[in-house]
GUZARO-115442 format. One record per residue (C-alpha): x, y, z; residue in three letters. Coordinates in pm, 1 decimal. Each point is the difference from the previous one (the first is absolute). Layout:
REM GUZARO-115442
<atom><u>X</u><v>Y</v><w>Z</w><r>ALA</r></atom>
...
END
This chain:
REM GUZARO-115442
<atom><u>4478.3</u><v>4336.5</v><w>2609.4</w><r>MET</r></atom>
<atom><u>-37.4</u><v>-78.1</v><w>-370.7</w><r>THR</r></atom>
<atom><u>135.6</u><v>-347.3</v><w>-65.1</w><r>GLY</r></atom>
<atom><u>45.1</u><v>-163.1</v><w>-340.8</w><r>PRO</r></atom>
<atom><u>-362.4</u><v>-117.4</v><w>0.9</w><r>GLN</r></atom>
<atom><u>-111.0</u><v>364.6</v><w>-9.0</w><r>LEU</r></atom>
<atom><u>181.5</u><v>112.9</v><w>-310.2</w><r>LEU</r></atom>
<atom><u>-203.4</u><v>125.4</v><w>-296.1</w><r>PRO</r></atom>
<atom><u>-113.4</u><v>-299.7</v><w>-202.5</w><r>GLY</r></atom>
<atom><u>-32.6</u><v>-228.0</v><w>303.7</w><r>ALA</r></atom>
<atom><u>-305.7</u><v>-223.5</v><w>-27.5</w><r>VAL</r></atom>
<atom><u>-259.3</u><v>3.6</v><w>277.3</w><r>VAL</r></atom>
<atom><u>-101.1</u><v>-355.4</v><w>94.5</w><r>PRO</r></atom>
<atom><u>-338.3</u><v>-69.0</v><w>-163.9</w><r>PRO</r></atom>
<atom><u>-316.3</u><v>-39.0</v><w>205.7</w><r>LEU</r></atom>
<atom><u>-276.0</u><v>-234.4</v><w>-120.6</w><r>GLU</r></atom>
<atom><u>-359.2</u><v>-18.6</v><w>118.6</w><r>ARG</r></atom>
<atom><u>-310.0</u><v>-185.2</v><w>-115.0</w><r>SER</r></atom>
<atom><u>-354.3</u><v>132.0</v><w>22.1</w><r>PHE</r></atom>
<atom><u>-256.5</u><v>-270.0</v><w>70.4</w><r>PRO</r></atom>
<atom><u>-347.4</u><v>139.9</v><w>60.8</w><r>ILE</r></atom>
<atom><u>42.2</u><v>-64.4</v><w>374.3</w><r>THR</r></atom>
<atom><u>292.1</u><v>245.4</v><w>10.5</w><r>ARG</r></atom>
<atom><u>-211.1</u><v>264.1</v><w>-178.0</w><r>LEU</r></atom>
<atom><u>-279.8</u><v>-43.0</v><w>254.1</w><r>VAL</r></atom>
<atom><u>247.8</u><v>23.4</v><w>288.1</w><r>ALA</r></atom>
<atom><u>146.4</u><v>319.8</v><w>-145.4</w><r>TYR</r></atom>
<atom><u>-348.1</u><v>147.1</v><w>-44.6</w><r>ALA</r></atom>
<atom><u>-70.6</u><v>-70.7</v><w>366.3</w><r>GLY</r></atom>
<atom><u>331.1</u><v>144.8</v><w>117.5</w><r>ALA</r></atom>
<atom><u>-45.9</u><v>323.6</v><w>-196.2</w><r>THR</r></atom>
<atom><u>-379.0</u><v>32.2</v><w>24.6</w><r>TRP</r></atom>
<atom><u>-13.2</u><v>19.3</v><w>-381.1</w><r>ASP</r></atom>
<atom><u>-300.2</u><v>-220.1</v><w>-69.5</w><r>TRP</r></atom>
<atom><u>-51.8</u><v>94.8</v><w>-364.5</w><r>HIS</r></atom>
<atom><u>-135.0</u><v>-313.8</v><w>-167.7</w><r>ARG</r></atom>
<atom><u>246.2</u><v>40.6</v><w>-286.1</w><r>LEU</r></atom>
<atom><u>271.6</u><v>-137.2</v><w>229.6</w><r>HIS</r></atom>
<atom><u>-163.3</u><v>-327.5</v><w>112.2</w><r>TYR</r></atom>
<atom><u>-329.3</u><v>-73.7</v><w>-182.2</w><r>ASP</r></atom>
<atom><u>57.1</u><v>-224.9</v><w>-303.0</w><r>THR</r></atom>
<atom><u>-351.7</u><v>47.4</v><w>-141.3</w><r>ALA</r></atom>
<atom><u>21.1</u><v>378.0</v><w>37.0</w><r>TYR</r></atom>
<atom><u>336.8</u><v>9.6</v><w>-181.6</w><r>ALA</r></atom>
<atom><u>-125.3</u><v>-234.4</v><w>-273.1</w><r>GLY</r></atom>
<atom><u>-306.3</u><v>218.2</v><w>-62.8</w><r>ALA</r></atom>
<atom><u>246.6</u><v>280.1</v><w>-78.2</w><r>ARG</r></atom>
<atom><u>193.4</u><v>-212.4</v><w>-250.8</w><r>ASP</r></atom>
<atom><u>293.1</u><v>-52.5</v><w>237.0</w><r>LEU</r></atom>
<atom><u>180.4</u><v>-333.0</v><w>19.0</w><r>ALA</r></atom>
<atom><u>-30.1</u><v>-10.4</v><w>380.6</w><r>ALA</r></atom>
<atom><u>-8.0</u><v>235.9</v><w>298.6</w><r>PRO</r></atom>
<atom><u>271.0</u><v>266.6</v><w>-19.2</w><r>VAL</r></atom>
<atom><u>280.2</u><v>22.2</v><w>256.1</w><r>VAL</r></atom>
<atom><u>-29.8</u><v>329.4</v><w>192.2</w><r>ASP</r></atom>
<atom><u>261.0</u><v>240.9</v><w>-135.6</w><r>GLY</r></atom>
<atom><u>134.4</u><v>103.7</v><w>337.7</w><r>GLN</r></atom>
<atom><u>125.7</u><v>-355.1</v><w>51.7</w><r>VAL</r></atom>
<atom><u>277.9</u><v>83.3</v><w>-244.5</w><r>PHE</r></atom>
<atom><u>126.8</u><v>294.0</v><w>202.7</w><r>GLY</r></atom>
<atom><u>20.2</u><v>-231.7</v><w>299.3</w><r>ALA</r></atom>
<atom><u>184.0</u><v>-267.4</v><w>-200.9</w><r>LEU</r></atom>
<atom><u>252.8</u><v>246.1</v><w>-142.1</w><r>LEU</r></atom>
<atom><u>69.9</u><v>133.4</v><w>351.2</w><r>ALA</r></atom>
<atom><u>22.8</u><v>-354.1</v><w>140.5</w><r>GLU</r></atom>
<atom><u>251.3</u><v>-96.0</v><w>-268.5</w><r>GLN</r></atom>
<atom><u>234.1</u><v>281.4</v><w>104.1</w><r>LEU</r></atom>
<atom><u>-45.3</u><v>-42.8</v><w>374.7</w><r>LEU</r></atom>
<atom><u>59.7</u><v>-376.1</v><w>-23.8</w><r>ASP</r></atom>
<atom><u>320.2</u><v>66.3</v><w>-193.4</w><r>TRP</r></atom>
<atom><u>149.6</u><v>286.8</v><w>199.1</w><r>LEU</r></atom>
<atom><u>-133.6</u><v>-84.7</v><w>344.3</w><r>GLY</r></atom>
<atom><u>-80.1</u><v>220.8</v><w>298.4</w><r>PRO</r></atom>
<atom><u>256.1</u><v>266.9</v><w>-95.5</w><r>ALA</r></atom>
<atom><u>-211.5</u><v>79.8</v><w>-308.6</w><r>CYS</r></atom>
<atom><u>-233.8</u><v>299.9</v><w>17.9</w><r>VAL</r></atom>
<atom><u>-232.3</u><v>38.4</v><w>-298.0</w><r>LEU</r></atom>
<atom><u>11.1</u><v>370.4</v><w>-89.8</w><r>ARG</r></atom>
<atom><u>-218.7</u><v>-11.2</v><w>-311.7</w><r>SER</r></atom>
<atom><u>-174.0</u><v>-255.2</v><w>-216.9</w><r>LEU</r></atom>
<atom><u>-167.8</u><v>46.0</v><w>-335.5</w><r>HIS</r></atom>
<atom><u>-173.8</u><v>-241.2</v><w>-233.8</w><r>PHE</r></atom>
<atom><u>-228.8</u><v>5.1</v><w>-300.6</w><r>ARG</r></atom>
<atom><u>-240.0</u><v>-273.1</v><w>-105.0</w><r>PHE</r></atom>
<atom><u>51.4</u><v>-144.8</v><w>-346.1</w><r>ALA</r></atom>
<atom><u>-248.8</u><v>-289.7</v><w>0.9</w><r>ARG</r></atom>
<atom><u>-228.0</u><v>-163.5</v><w>256.8</w><r>PRO</r></atom>
<atom><u>86.7</u><v>-312.1</v><w>194.3</w><r>VAL</r></atom>
<atom><u>-278.6</u><v>-250.5</v><w>56.9</w><r>PHE</r></atom>
<atom><u>-86.4</u><v>-249.3</v><w>272.4</w><r>ALA</r></atom>
<atom><u>190.3</u><v>-323.3</v><w>-57.1</w><r>GLY</r></atom>
<atom><u>306.6</u><v>168.4</v><w>-150.1</w><r>GLU</r></atom>
<atom><u>350.4</u><v>35.5</v><w>143.0</w><r>SER</r></atom>
<atom><u>239.9</u><v>291.9</v><w>-24.1</w><r>VAL</r></atom>
<atom><u>370.5</u><v>65.7</v><w>36.9</w><r>ARG</r></atom>
<atom><u>138.4</u><v>333.5</v><w>119.1</w><r>CYS</r></atom>
<atom><u>340.7</u><v>75.5</v><w>-150.6</w><r>VAL</r></atom>
<atom><u>235.2</u><v>289.9</v><w>47.7</w><r>GLY</r></atom>
<atom><u>346.4</u><v>141.2</v><w>-36.3</w><r>LYS</r></atom>
<atom><u>200.6</u><v>273.7</v><w>162.4</w><r>VAL</r></atom>
<atom><u>32.7</u><v>303.0</v><w>-228.0</w><r>THR</r></atom>
<atom><u>190.4</u><v>239.9</v><w>227.6</w><r>ALA</r></atom>
<atom><u>175.9</u><v>14.3</v><w>334.7</w><r>VAL</r></atom>
<atom><u>72.3</u><v>333.4</v><w>167.3</w><r>ASP</r></atom>
<atom><u>140.0</u><v>-53.2</v><w>346.8</w><r>GLY</r></atom>
<atom><u>-281.1</u><v>-158.0</v><w>200.3</w><r>ARG</r></atom>
<atom><u>-261.8</u><v>58.4</v><w>-270.5</w><r>LEU</r></atom>
<atom><u>-70.8</u><v>-283.2</v><w>-243.2</w><r>VAL</r></atom>
<atom><u>-221.8</u><v>41.1</v><w>-306.7</w><r>THR</r></atom>
<atom><u>-166.3</u><v>-315.3</v><w>-129.8</w><r>VAL</r></atom>
<atom><u>-194.8</u><v>-64.2</v><w>-319.6</w><r>GLU</r></atom>
<atom><u>-267.2</u><v>-269.6</v><w>32.3</w><r>GLN</r></atom>
<atom><u>-281.2</u><v>-169.4</v><w>-189.7</w><r>SER</r></atom>
<atom><u>-258.3</u><v>-273.9</v><w>53.8</w><r>VAL</r></atom>
<atom><u>-37.1</u><v>-277.2</v><w>-255.8</w><r>GLU</r></atom>
<atom><u>-285.6</u><v>-249.4</v><w>-23.7</w><r>VAL</r></atom>
<atom><u>128.1</u><v>-357.6</v><w>-25.0</w><r>LEU</r></atom>
<atom><u>-148.8</u><v>-286.9</v><w>-196.7</w><r>GLY</r></atom>
<atom><u>-173.9</u><v>-43.7</v><w>-333.8</w><r>PRO</r></atom>
<atom><u>-131.0</u><v>358.2</v><w>-7.4</w><r>ARG</r></atom>
<atom><u>335.4</u><v>155.8</v><w>96.9</w><r>ALA</r></atom>
<atom><u>1.5</u><v>379.6</v><w>-17.9</w><r>ARG</r></atom>
<atom><u>120.3</u><v>309.8</v><w>180.0</w><r>THR</r></atom>
<atom><u>-252.0</u><v>97.1</v><w>266.2</w><r>ALA</r></atom>
<atom><u>177.1</u><v>293.5</v><w>166.0</w><r>VAL</r></atom>
<atom><u>261.5</u><v>222.6</v><w>-163.7</w><r>ALA</r></atom>
<atom><u>157.5</u><v>239.7</v><w>34.1</w><r>PRO</r></atom>
<atom><u>56.1</u><v>-37.2</v><w>371.0</w><r>ALA</r></atom>
<atom><u>276.9</u><v>76.4</v><w>241.2</w><r>GLY</r></atom>
<atom><u>108.6</u><v>129.8</v><w>334.4</w><r>ALA</r></atom>
<atom><u>247.1</u><v>212.0</v><w>187.2</w><r>LEU</r></atom>
<atom><u>124.5</u><v>-165.4</v><w>316.8</w><r>VAL</r></atom>
<atom><u>227.3</u><v>125.3</v><w>272.9</w><r>GLU</r></atom>
<atom><u>233.0</u><v>-236.1</v><w>179.7</w><r>LEU</r></atom>
<atom><u>43.4</u><v>83.4</v><w>367.7</w><r>ARG</r></atom>
<atom><u>230.4</u><v>-128.1</v><w>264.8</w><r>GLU</r></atom>
<atom><u>-199.7</u><v>-213.8</v><w>245.4</w><r>PRO</r></atom>
<atom><u>43.8</u><v>264.6</v><w>274.8</w><r>ALA</r></atom>
<atom><u>-137.9</u><v>283.0</v><w>-221.4</w><r>ASP</r></atom>
<atom><u>-362.1</u><v>-67.8</v><w>97.2</w><r>GLY</r></atom>
<atom><u>-307.3</u><v>114.8</v><w>-196.4</w><r>PRO</r></atom>
END
């Protein structure tokens, strides 16, 4: 089941996303998290923030999406952890990166992080990582 792409050191294909204010409003609506910090430019500015702040749970979803896109439907996310390093603001873009750190049968351990792209490049989320299980398609949930 573990092919050459799943050896320790293998690079997970990066995932990039941008965060225009419209995406932040859509996320607020989808999650019912209407805190003004996540979409109101004047509210964020009054708190000395550059712009509204991307909701932190977005990053858990992106890290999971990165792995599921890469490994496909046979991938079962067993655990995911992440720690915020710096905020990401409306108008910025991020790249999720990762690499395989261990393979034990069907279990794959991945180390990940989220980097902000552009002129204010920085690490937004790290450390982060996951344990995934690879199942045969007939295994079921």
